[in-house]
C-alpha positions in Angstrom: 0.1 -0.1 0.2 1.1 3.4 -0.5 0.8 4.4 3.3 3.0 1.8 3.9 5.7 2.7 1.1 5.8 6.1 2.6 6.1 4.9 6.4 9.0 2.4 4.9 10.5 5.3 3.4 10.7 8.0 6.2 12.3 5.0 8.0 14.7 4.4 6.1 15.4 8.7 6.1 15.6 8.6 9.6 17.5 5.9 10.3 20.0 7.3 7.5 20.3 10.7 9.4 20.9 8.4 12.7 23.6 6.9 11.5 25.0 9.4 9.3 25.4 12.0 12.5 27.2 9.0 14.5 29.7 7.9 11.9 30.7 12.1 11.0 29.6 10.8 7.5 26.7 13.4 6.3 27.2 13.4 2.8 23.9 15.4 2.1 22.5 18.3 3.8 19.3 18.0 6.1 16.9 20.0 3.4 18.3 17.4 1.0 17.2 14.0 3.3 13.4 16.0 3.5 13.0 16.4 0.2 13.9 13.1 -1.2 11.8 11.3 2.2 9.2 13.8 1.9 8.6 14.9 4.6 8.6 18.2 7.1 11.3 19.5 9.3 8.4 18.8 12.5 7.4 15.5 11.4 10.4 14.6 11.1 11.9 15.7 14.4 8.1 13.8 15.9 9.2 10.4 14.0 12.7 10.4 15.2 11.2 10.4 18.8 8.8 7.9 18.5 11.2 5.6 16.9 13.5 6.2 20.1 11.0 4.4 22.0 14.3 1.9 23.3 16.1 4.8 25.0 19.4 3.6 23.2 18.2 4.2 19.8 19.2 7.5 19.6 22.4 8.9 20.5 23.4 11.8 22.9 25.1 13.0 19.7 22.1 12.5 17.8 19.8 14.5 20.4 22.5 17.7 20.6 22.7 17.6 16.1 18.5 17.5 16.2 18.3 20.2 19.4 20.8 22.3 17.4 18.9 21.9 14.3 15.3 23.0 15.7 16.8 25.6 17.0 17.8 26.8 14.2 15.2 26.3 12.0 12.7 28.1 14.9 15.0 30.9 14.9 14.2 30.9 10.6 10.8 31.0 10.9 10.1 33.5 13.2 12.3 35.4 11.7 11.4 34.9 7.7 7.5 35.5 9.1 8.6 38.5 10.5 10.4 39.2 7.6 7.5 38.8 5.1 5.1 41.2 7.5 7.5 44.3 7.4 8.1 43.9 3.7 4.4 43.9 3.3 4.5 47.4 5.2 7.3 48.7 3.2 6.6 48.1 -0.5 4.0 48.7 -2.3 2.5 45.4 -4.3 1.8 46.9 -7.3 4.4 50.1 -7.6 3.6 52.5 -11.1 4.9 52.0 -14.6 7.3 54.3 -13.8 9.6 52.1 -12.3 11.2 48.9 -14.8 9.5 45.5 -14.6 12.5 43.9 -13.4 12.2 46.0 -10.2 9.2 43.9 -8.9 9.0 44.2 -5.2 9.3 39.8 -5.7 12.8 40.5 -6.8 13.5 42.6 -4.1 12.1 40.3 -1.6 14.3 37.4 -2.8 17.2 39.4 -2.8 16.7 40.6 0.5 15.9 37.4 2.3 19.0 35.8 0.2 21.7 39.0 1.2 20.5 38.1 5.2 21.2 34.7 5.0 24.4 35.0 4.2 25.1 37.7 6.4 23.8 35.8 9.1 25.9 33.0 8.3 29.1 34.8 7.4 28.5 37.1 10.7 27.5 34.8 13.2 28.7 31.5 15.0 25.8 30.8 17.1 22.7 29.8 15.0 19.9 30.5 17.3 20.5 34.4 18.3 17.0 35.6 17.6 17.6 39.2 18.7 21.0 40.0 16.4 19.6 38.1 13.5 16.7 40.3 13.6 19.3 43.5 14.1 21.2 41.9 11.4 17.5 41.9 8.7 16.9 45.1 10.1 20.3 46.3 8.6 19.9 44.5 5.3 16.5 45.9 4.9 18.2 49.2 5.5 20.2 48.5 3.0 17.3 47.5 0.2 15.1 50.1 1.4 18.0 53.0 -0.3 18.1 50.8 -3.0 14.5 51.1 -3.6 13.1 53.7 -6.3 10.8 55.7 -3.9 7.6 54.8 -5.7 7.6 51.3 -4.9 7.8 52.3 -0.8 4.9 53.1 1.4 5.3 55.8 4.1 7.1 56.4 6.4 10.1 54.9 4.4 9.3 56.7 1.3 9.5 60.3 2.9 13.4 58.5 4.8 14.7 57.4 2.0 13.2 61.1 -0.3 15.1 62.7 2.9 18.0 60.8 2.4 18.9 61.9 -0.7 17.6 65.6 -0.4 20.1 65.9 2.3 23.0 65.7 -0.4 24.2 62.0 0.5 26.1 60.9 -2.6 23.8 59.3 -4.6 23.6 58.2 -8.2 21.0 58.7 -10.6 18.3 56.8 -9.0 17.1 55.4 -12.8 18.0 51.3 -14.3 21.5 50.6 -15.4 23.2 53.9 -14.6 23.1 52.6 -11.0 25.1 49.6 -11.6 28.0 51.4 -10.9 27.2 51.8 -6.8 28.9 49.8 -4.7 28.0 48.5 -1.2 32.0 50.8 -0.3 29.6 53.8 -1.2 26.6 52.7 1.1 24.8 55.6 3.0 26.4 56.6 6.3 22.7 58.1 7.1 20.6 56.8 9.8 17.0 58.4 8.9 16.0 55.0 7.6 17.7 52.3 10.3 15.5 54.9 12.8 12.1 54.7 11.1 12.8 50.7 11.1 13.7 51.3 15.0 10.8 52.8 15.8 8.4 50.7 14.2 9.6 47.8 15.6 10.6 49.0 19.0 14.3 47.6 18.4 16.9 50.1 20.3 18.6 52.5 17.9 21.8 52.4 19.4 22.2 48.3 19.5 21.5 48.1 15.6 23.3 50.8 14.5 26.3 49.1 16.4 25.4 45.9 14.3 25.3 48.1 11.4 28.5 49.9 11.5 30.6 46.6 13.3 28.9 43.6 11.8 26.8 44.9 8.3 29.4 47.3 6.8 32.0 45.1 7.1 29.7 41.8 6.1 28.9 44.3 2.7 32.6 45.3 2.0 33.8 41.9 1.8 31.2 40.7 -0.2 32.0 43.1 -3.8 28.7 42.7 -5.1 28.4 45.3 -7.1 24.3 46.6 -8.1 22.7 45.7 -11.0 19.9 47.3 -12.0 19.8 48.8 -8.4 19.8 45.1 -7.2 23.1 42.9 -6.1 23.0 40.3 -8.7 20.6 37.3 -6.8 22.7 34.7 -8.6 25.8 35.7 -7.2 24.0 36.0 -4.0 22.4 33.1 -4.3 25.6 31.1 -5.3 27.6 32.7 -2.3 24.6 31.5 -0.1 25.0 27.9 -1.5 28.3 27.1 -0.4 27.5 27.9 2.8 24.5 25.9 3.2 26.3 23.0 1.7 29.4 23.2 3.9 27.0 23.2 6.9 24.8 20.7 6.1 21.7 21.8 7.4 18.5 23.6 5.8 18.4 25.5 3.1 16.5 28.5 4.1 15.5 29.8 1.0 13.1 27.4 0.4 11.0 29.8 2.4 10.8 32.0 -0.1 9.0 29.3 -2.0 6.6 28.4 1.1 8.0 24.6 0.6 6.7 22.2 2.1 9.6 20.5 4.5 9.8 24.3 6.0 6.1 24.6 6.6 5.0 24.5 10.3 3.3 21.8 11.8 1.0 22.7 14.7 0.5 19.3 16.2 3.9 17.9 15.9 5.9 21.2 16.7 6.0 24.1 19.0 3.1 26.6 18.2 4.5 29.6 17.6 2.4 32.3 18.1 1.6 34.5 15.6 0.5 38.3 14.9 -3.1 37.7 12.9 -3.4 39.8 9.9 -4.7 43.7 11.0 -7.6 44.8 8.5 -7.9 48.0 10.1 -4.6 50.0 11.2 -6.4 51.1 14.4 -7.6 47.7 15.7 -4.8 47.6 17.6 -6.4 49.5 19.9 -9.3 47.4 20.5 -7.3 44.7 21.4 -4.3 43.1 22.5 -2.5 40.9 19.8 -0.6 37.6 20.8 3.0 38.3 20.9 5.4 36.8 18.2 9.0 35.8 19.1 10.4 38.8 17.8 7.5 41.4 19.3 8.1 39.0 22.7 12.3 39.6 22.5 12.2 43.1 21.6 9.6 44.0 24.4 11.4 42.5 27.3 15.0 44.4 26.0 12.8 47.4 25.7 11.8 47.0 29.5 15.1 46.1 30.6 16.4 49.0 29.3 13.7 51.5 30.6 14.5 49.9 34.0 18.4 50.5 33.8 18.1 54.2 31.6 18.4 55.5 35.1 21.0 53.8 36.6 24.8 54.6 36.3 27.8 52.9 35.2 29.6 54.1 38.5 28.9 53.2 42.1 26.1 55.7 43.2 26.8 58.1 46.2 24.9 55.9 48.5 27.1 53.2 47.6 30.1 55.2 48.0 28.6 55.8 51.4 29.1 52.6 52.3 32.1 51.9 50.5 34.0 54.9 52.9 32.1 53.1 56.2 34.3 50.1 55.8 37.2 49.4 57.7 38.9 48.5 54.2 37.4 50.7 51.4 36.1 48.2 48.8 35.8 51.0 45.8 39.2 50.4 44.1 39.3 46.6 44.1 35.5 46.9 42.8 36.1 48.7 40.0 39.2 47.3 39.1 37.0 43.8 38.7 34.4 44.9 36.8 37.0 46.3 34.4 39.2 43.0 34.5 36.0 41.0 34.2 33.9 43.6 31.3 37.6 42.8 29.0 37.7 38.9 29.6 33.7 39.3 29.0 34.4 40.9 25.8 36.6 38.8 24.1 34.8 35.3 25.2 31.2 37.0 23.6 33.5 37.6 20.6 34.6 34.0 20.3 31.4 32.6 20.9 28.8 35.0 18.7 31.4 36.0 15.9 34.6 38.2 16.4 32.3 41.0 14.7 30.0 41.7 18.1 32.7 42.3 20.1 31.1 45.5 20.7 27.7 44.2 21.3 29.1 42.2 24.0 30.6 45.2 25.2 27.0 46.8 25.0 25.4 44.0 27.5 28.1 43.7 29.7 27.8 47.6 30.3 23.8 47.2 30.9 24.7 44.5 33.4 27.0 46.5 35.6 24.3 49.1 35.6 22.4 46.3 37.3 25.0 45.1 39.6 25.1 48.8 41.0 21.5 49.1 41.6 21.1 45.4 43.1 24.1 45.9 45.3 23.2 49.2 46.4 18.9 47.4 47.6 20.9 44.4 48.9 23.0 46.6 51.4 19.8 48.3 52.1 18.6 45.2 53.4 21.8 43.9 55.2 22.2 47.1 57.0 18.0 46.2 58.2 19.6 43.1 59.6 21.9 44.9 62.1 25.0 44.3 60.7 28.1 45.1 62.1 30.3 47.7 60.1 33.1 44.9 60.3 31.1 42.3 58.9 29.8 45.2 56.1 33.5 45.1 55.3 34.4 41.7 54.7 31.2 41.2 52.5 32.4 44.0 50.1 36.1 43.1 50.1 35.1 39.4 49.3 35.6 38.7 45.7 33.7 35.6 45.6 30.7 37.7 46.6 31.3 40.6 43.9 31.7 38.5 40.8 28.7 36.6 41.7 26.7 39.3 42.3 28.3 40.9 38.7 27.3 37.3 37.5 24.2 36.9 38.0 23.6 40.4 37.0 25.0 39.9 33.7 23.5 36.5 33.3 19.8 38.6 33.4 20.9 40.6 30.9 22.2 37.7 28.5 18.7 35.7 29.5 16.9 38.8 27.9 18.4 38.9 25.3 19.1 35.4 24.3 15.3 34.8 24.0 15.0 31.8 21.9 12.5 32.0 18.9 10.3 29.0 20.6 9.7 30.6 24.1 6.1 30.7 23.2 5.4 29.6 26.3 7.4 32.0 28.4 9.8 29.0 29.4 13.5 29.2 28.8 15.3 27.3 26.0 19.0 27.3 26.4 21.3 28.9 23.7 24.8 28.4 23.7 25.6 32.0 25.2 22.8 31.0 28.5 23.8 29.6 32.0 25.7 28.0 32.2 28.2 29.7 30.5 28.6 33.0 32.5 30.4 30.7 35.0 33.0 29.3 33.1 33.5 33.5 31.0 34.4 34.8 35.0 35.5 31.3 36.2 33.3 31.0 39.0 31.8 27.3 41.3 27.8 27.0 40.7 27.4 26.8 44.3 29.3 30.1 45.1 26.9 31.5 42.3 23.6 29.5 43.6 24.9 31.6 46.9 23.4 34.9 45.5 20.0 34.2 43.7 17.7 34.2 46.4 19.2 37.6 47.6 19.6 38.6 44.1 16.0 38.1 43.4 14.9 39.8 46.4 16.9 42.9 45.6 15.3 43.8 42.3 11.9 44.7 42.0 11.7 45.3 38.3 12.5 41.7 37.3 10.0 40.0 35.1 8.1 37.2 36.3 9.9 35.1 33.3 13.6 36.2 34.4 12.4 35.0 38.1 11.1 31.8 36.6 14.7 31.8 34.8 17.0 32.6 37.9 15.2 29.9 39.9 16.2 27.3 37.0 19.6 28.5 37.5 18.8 27.7 40.6 17.5 24.2 40.2 20.1 23.3 37.6 22.9 24.2 40.5 21.6 21.9 42.3 20.5 19.1 40.5 24.0 18.6 38.9 26.7 21.8 38.4 27.3 22.2 42.2 27.6 18.6 42.4 31.2 18.4 40.2 34.0 17.4 41.0 36.1 20.9 42.0 32.9 22.1 43.6 33.5 23.6 47.0 29.8 21.8 48.4 32.0 19.0 49.0 34.9 20.6 51.0 31.8 21.7 52.9 30.1 18.4 53.8 33.3 17.5 54.4 33.8 20.0 57.1 30.2 19.2 58.5 30.7 15.5 59.0 34.3 16.4 60.6 32.8 19.0 62.9 31.1 16.6 65.7 32.5 12.9 64.3 29.9 11.6 61.9 27.3 12.2 63.4 26.7 15.0 62.3 24.5 15.4 59.0 24.4 18.6 56.2 21.3 19.1 56.7 19.1 16.2 59.3 15.9 14.4 58.1 14.3 16.0 61.0 14.3 19.0 60.0 12.4 18.8 56.4 9.1 18.9 58.2 10.3 22.7 59.7 9.0 25.7 58.3 11.6 27.3 55.4 13.2 30.1 56.8 13.6 32.7 53.9 15.1 35.7 55.7 18.8 35.1 54.8 20.7 38.1 53.5 23.9 37.7 50.9 25.9 38.4 54.1 24.5 35.2 55.6 25.9 32.9 53.1 29.3 34.9 52.0 30.6 35.5 55.4 32.6 33.3 57.9 31.2 33.4 61.5 32.7 36.5 62.8 30.8 37.8 65.7 31.7 41.3 67.7 31.5 40.7 71.1 28.2 43.2 71.7 26.4 40.9 69.1 27.6 37.9 71.0 25.9 38.9 73.9 22.8 39.7 72.7 21.6 36.7 71.9 21.5 35.3 67.8 20.7 37.7 64.9 20.2 36.2 61.1 23.9 37.5 60.6 24.9 35.5 63.6 24.5 32.5 61.7 27.1 33.0 58.9 28.6 30.6 57.7 32.2 29.2 57.5 32.6 27.7 54.2 35.1 26.0 52.7 37.7 29.1 52.2 37.2 30.4 55.9 39.6 29.9 58.7 38.5 28.4 62.5 36.8 31.2 64.1 39.0 32.0 67.1 36.6 33.2 69.6 34.7 29.6 69.3 36.1 26.4 70.3 34.8 24.6 66.7 33.3 26.5 63.3 29.3 27.4 63.4 27.4 25.4 61.4 27.3 26.1 57.5 24.0 27.8 56.8 24.7 28.5 53.4 25.4 24.2 53.2 22.3 23.7 55.6 20.4 26.2 53.0 21.5 24.2 50.3 20.3 21.0 51.3 17.0 22.3 52.6 16.4 23.5 49.2 17.7 20.1 47.5 15.4 18.3 49.4 12.5 20.2 48.6 13.6 20.2 45.0 14.1 16.2 45.0 10.4 15.4 46.7 8.5 17.7 44.3 10.4 16.6 41.3 10.2 12.6 42.9 6.4 13.5 43.2 5.1 14.5 39.6 7.3 11.3 38.5 5.3 9.3 40.9 1.8 10.5 40.1 2.7 9.8 36.4 3.8 6.1 37.4 2.8 4.7 40.6 -0.1 6.4 41.4 -2.1 3.1 41.9 0.8 2.4 44.6 0.2 5.4 47.3 2.0 3.6 50.1 5.5 3.4 48.1 6.2 6.6 47.7 7.2 7.5 51.4 9.3 4.4 50.6 11.3 5.8 47.9 11.5 8.9 49.1 13.3 7.7 52.1 15.8 5.8 50.3 16.2 8.6 48.0 16.4 11.3 51.0 18.8 8.9 52.5 21.4 8.5 49.8 21.5 12.1 49.3 22.3 12.4 52.5 24.8 9.4 53.7 25.9 8.4 50.1 26.3 12.0 48.6 29.7 10.8 46.6 27.2 9.3 44.5 26.1 12.5 43.2 29.3 13.5 42.3 30.0 14.1 39.0 26.0 13.2 38.4 22.5 14.5 38.2 19.9 14.3 41.1 17.1 12.6 38.9 19.7 9.6 38.6 19.7 8.9 41.6 15.5 9.5 41.8 15.2 6.8 38.9 17.4 4.3 40.9 16.0 4.8 44.0 12.1 3.9 42.3 12.9 1.3 40.9 15.4 -0.3 43.4 11.9 0.3 45.4 9.6 -1.3 43.6 12.2 -4.5 42.4 12.2 -5.1 46.4 9.0 -4.5 46.6 7.5 -6.9 43.0 5.7 -4.3 41.5 6.4 -4.2 38.0 7.9 -1.0 36.9 10.7 -0.9 34.3 13.1 1.2 33.5 12.2 1.6 30.0 8.8 2.6 31.7 10.4 5.2 34.0 12.4 6.5 31.1 9.8 7.8 28.6 7.8 9.0 31.6 10.9 11.2 32.4 11.1 12.3 28.9 7.9 14.2 29.2 8.7 16.0 32.9 9.5 19.8 32.1 13.2 20.9 32.1 14.8 17.6 31.3 17.7 16.4 29.3 18.2 12.6 27.4 21.6 13.2 28.2 20.5 12.5 32.1 19.7 8.8 31.2 21.4 7.9 28.0 24.7 8.8 29.5 25.7 8.3 33.2 28.9 8.2 35.0 30.2 4.5 35.6 33.6 4.8 36.7 36.2 7.7 35.6 35.2 9.2 32.4 33.5 6.0 31.3 29.7 6.3 30.5 26.8 4.1 30.1 22.8 4.2 30.2 21.1 5.0 33.7 20.4 0.8 33.9 24.3 -0.3 33.8 24.7 2.5 36.6 21.5 0.9 38.4 23.5 -2.0 38.3 27.2 -1.7 38.4 27.2 1.5 41.3 23.8 2.4 43.2 22.6 -1.4 43.8 26.2 -2.4 44.7 26.8 0.4 47.0 23.1 0.5 48.7 22.3 -3.0 48.6 22.1 -3.9 52.1 19.5 -0.6 52.6 17.6 -1.1 49.4 16.9 -5.1 51.0 15.5 -4.0 54.4 12.3 -2.7 52.8 11.6 -6.1 51.7 11.5 -7.1 55.6 8.6 -6.3 57.9 10.3 -3.9 60.1 11.5 -1.6 56.7 14.1 1.3 58.0 12.4 5.1 59.5 10.6 7.0 57.0 12.0 10.1 56.1 9.8 13.0 57.2 7.8 14.3 53.7 9.8 18.4 53.5 7.6 21.3 54.6 6.7 22.3 51.3 6.7 26.7 51.3 5.0 29.1 48.9 8.0 30.3 46.3 9.9 32.0 48.3 10.0 34.7 44.9 6.9 36.7 45.0 6.2 37.3 41.4 4.8 40.9 41.6 2.7 40.2 37.8 0.7 37.9 38.8 -2.9 39.0 39.7 -4.0 38.4 43.2 -7.2 36.7 43.7 -9.9 39.3 46.3 -10.7 36.4 48.1 -14.5 34.3 48.6 -14.7 33.2 45.0 -16.0 35.8 42.8 -13.8 36.7 40.3 -11.9 40.0 41.1 -8.6 40.2 40.8 -6.0 43.2 41.7 -3.7 42.8 39.1 0.0 45.2 37.8 -0.2 46.8 34.9 0.3 44.5 31.9 3.8 44.6 29.6 3.0 46.6 26.7 2.2 45.6 23.4 4.2 48.4 21.5 7.0 50.4 23.2 7.3 53.8 20.7 5.6 56.1 23.2 7.2 54.1 26.2 5.2 52.4 29.0 2.0 51.6 27.3 -1.1 53.8 29.0 -3.8 51.5 31.2 -6.3 53.1 28.8 -4.8 51.2 25.9 -6.0 47.6 27.7 -9.1 46.4 26.7 -11.5 44.9 28.8 -13.8 43.2 27.2 -16.4 41.3 29.2 -14.0 42.1 32.4 -14.5 45.4 34.3 -11.2 46.8 34.6 -9.8 49.8 37.0 -6.7 51.8 36.6 -6.4 54.0 39.3 -5.4 57.2 38.6 -7.4 57.8 35.2 -11.1 58.8 34.7 -12.9 56.0 34.5 -16.5 56.8 33.3 -19.6 56.1 34.9 -20.1 55.5 39.1 -22.6 52.2 38.0 -19.2 50.0 37.4 -17.9 50.9 41.4 -21.2 50.3 42.6 -21.1 47.3 40.9 -17.5 46.1 42.2 -18.4 47.6 45.5 -21.3 45.2 45.3 -19.1 41.9 44.4 -17.2 43.0 47.2 -19.1 43.2 49.2 -20.9 39.9 48.7 -17.5 38.4 49.1 -17.6 39.8 52.9 -20.9 38.4 53.9 -19.7 35.1 52.0 -16.8 35.1 54.5 -19.4 35.5 57.2 -21.3 33.1 56.7 -18.4 30.5 56.3 -17.1 31.5 59.6 -20.7 30.4 61.3 -20.0 27.3 59.9 -16.6 26.7 60.2 -15.4 27.5 63.5 -11.8 28.6 62.3 -11.7 30.5 58.8 -8.9 31.1 57.1 -6.9 34.5 57.1 -7.9 37.1 54.7 -4.1 37.9 53.4 -3.3 41.5 53.9 -2.5 43.3 50.6 -0.1 45.7 50.9 2.1 47.8 48.9 5.9 47.1 48.5 8.3 49.0 51.4 11.5 49.6 50.1 11.7 46.6 48.0 9.7 44.3 50.5 7.2 41.7 49.5 4.9 39.3 51.3 6.8 36.6 50.7 9.4 37.8 52.9 7.6 37.0 56.5 
C-alpha cells in the first residue's frame, strides 16, 4: 500500500540520518534528506522521537544535533514570518509604471532574504540568536530600502528615503542601469531609514547602529557585490549562500521564499509559535492586545530592561560610595578594577562565541549588566543594614571577591537571558542558547555553588525583574542543585566534609528531622558569603539572622569559638535540594505509581538517605539519576512491575529534562553508560543492604516529607485574587505591546467582558464602581457565612504596597 511504502521510506530516512550523524559521515544536507523522503522538519523530528522508544536507539550526539537544528529552524521561521510582514508594510505591491518591470517587489524580497541569510551565516557563529539576527535583518532591510525607487515604498519609508536624497548624500541617479556602478562601499551613513525601522519595531536604535557599523558594513564590503539594475545580482548571492548551506549540511532557508512544504510548521508536531494575525484596520491595535510573536516578545523584554536601567549609572552611586567609605577597608578600588578586568574577559569570550565582529555588542550588554550590578548591590546593602550587620562584617562582605563576582555574574546573566530569548519560547519557558547559563560561570571562572548563594538575595533585591526572569533565575538555581554544584572541584564537597568532621560522623549536612520544619527565607547575602566572625556585643545580645553566618570552604576557624559554626549556606542548600528532589519525585510518582500510594514514602526515604549519607554518588552525576534508581530499586524489592524503560519514557515528558540524564551516566572515571548500567554496577552495589531492608517486615524509619513553602519569590505581575470566590483580581500593569511611546497607558488595555479599573485615570460612570462594591460586599458576606459554619475561617491575606523592595513573601 501507498501509506506503508511512505512510512517505510521515512523510516529509512530517519535511520540513515542517525547513522550519518553517529559516524560523522553526512554526505548530504538535512534539506536534501527531507526532500528525498518528502517530509517536513517538524514531522521528521516527531518521527525521530517515536523511533527512540527504547531510549538507546538515538545517541546523545544525535540528540544534540537535532536540538541545534530545531533551534535554528525556530529562529529562521520566526524571522521569515517577521520579514514577510515587514516587507508588506514597506513595499507597494503594484508600483506605478515609472519603475522598470524587473524591479518587482518579489525580486527585491528574494534578494533581501538571501542577502540576510548570507549575512547571518558569515557574521554569526551562534545559530539561535534571535535578537542579533533580527537586528541584522533590519540592517539588510535598510540597505535595500535605500536602493529602492521611492515609488516602490510606502510611508514612512518613502519620506525617509527622499530625505536621505535631499540631504545631499552622494547618490547616483535613480533610474535603471545608471546605478549599477554603486557598490556597497558607497553605502549611505545616513541613519534616517534605520531610525524609522527601529521605531516601527521597538528596537533599540543604538544597538542596531552598532550591528550596522561593526558587522553589516564589513560584511557588505567583503562581498564586493556590484549592484546591477539597482540591486545586487541575486544569482551571485544565491551561489555564495549555496556554498555556506552545503558546508553546514543543514537547512536551505531560501525555500521559505517558496513556502516549501519541508519548512512549513506542523501545528501538532512542532512547538507552536504565536503569530500576529493580519490586521484589516490599522486602528484595530487599540481594540485588542494581540498575541506576541517571538520577535515582538524579545524586543519588548529588552526595551523593558533598558528602560529600567536607563536611570542607573555605570559607576557606583553616591549611596554606594557612602557604604564603601564606612568600611574598615574601603573596597571601591578593588570593585572598579574587578569590573574592568571582567569586562575585558567578557568582551573577548562573547566575540569568540558569537562572532569576532560582535565584540562591541558584547561590551554593550556587559555595560547593562554592570548597571544592574550596582543597582542590586545598593538595594542589597540596604536590606543587610536592616539586619543590623556590623560595619566590620559589612567591610568583610564588600571586600569578598567571590561575593562580587557572583553578584556581577548574576546581573550579567539577567541581561544575557533577556537578549537570549529563543524563538521557541512561546510558552514563556526558557530554552537554552549557546550563551545561556552556565556559560557565564566559565567566563568568570566561578563555581556554581558560589553563584547559587547570590540568587535568592538578588531576586529579593530587584523589584523590576519580570516573572519570566525570576523563573529563569529559579531554573538556574535548580540546575545548580541538580548537578552543577555536585561536579568535582565544587566547594560543596569540602563543606560537607567539614560538616561531617565537626562532631564526628554523626553530624549531617541537614538532618532528616529538620525536613518538615518551616522554610526560613530571611537569609541575607552576608549570611551565605561570610565566615562567622561576631563582635562581642552581638554575642551577648543573642543570635540575629547574620549571627548564623557561614564558615565556608575557604574560611579559617573562628578563634572565638571551640569549633566552627554550622554552615548556613550548606544547611540552606540541602534544605532546598531535598525540597526540589521531593517535588520532582512526586511529579514522576503521580505519573507512574499513583495506584501504589504506599510506595511513595519508601522511595522518598531511600532517595533522601542516599543524598544525606551516600552523597558521593552525586559527584559528577544528576539528582534525577538517583531519583529514578531509588524508584526502580523500591519497586523491585516490593515486587511491583516497573521497568526502567517505563520510568525513562515518563521522565522524558517532564519539564526541563535532558535525554543525556538517562542515556549518559558516569559509571567510573571517564566511562559513561545508560542509567540501567549505572543502577546495576554502582547504585545497587552501594545501597544493596539498605534496599533489602525494605523487603523485611521492619523497614527503615521513614524520612519526613519536606515542608513545602510558598515560593520565596513573589511574582509581582501575577494578578491577586480577592478572596471568597468572586472573580475579582487586583493586577499590576501588564507588559505593553508597543514600546514606541514608552510604557503603555492603561487606557489602551481592553476589558472586553471584564471590569478593569486603573487607578489614576478617569473611569466614566459610577455604576461600574457600584457593581464592584456590590461584588466585594458579597464576598465579605460569604466570608462571614463561612465563618459561622466553620470554626476557623482562613485568615484574609493582607495586601500591602511594597516597602523598600520587600513583599508579602518575605515573612
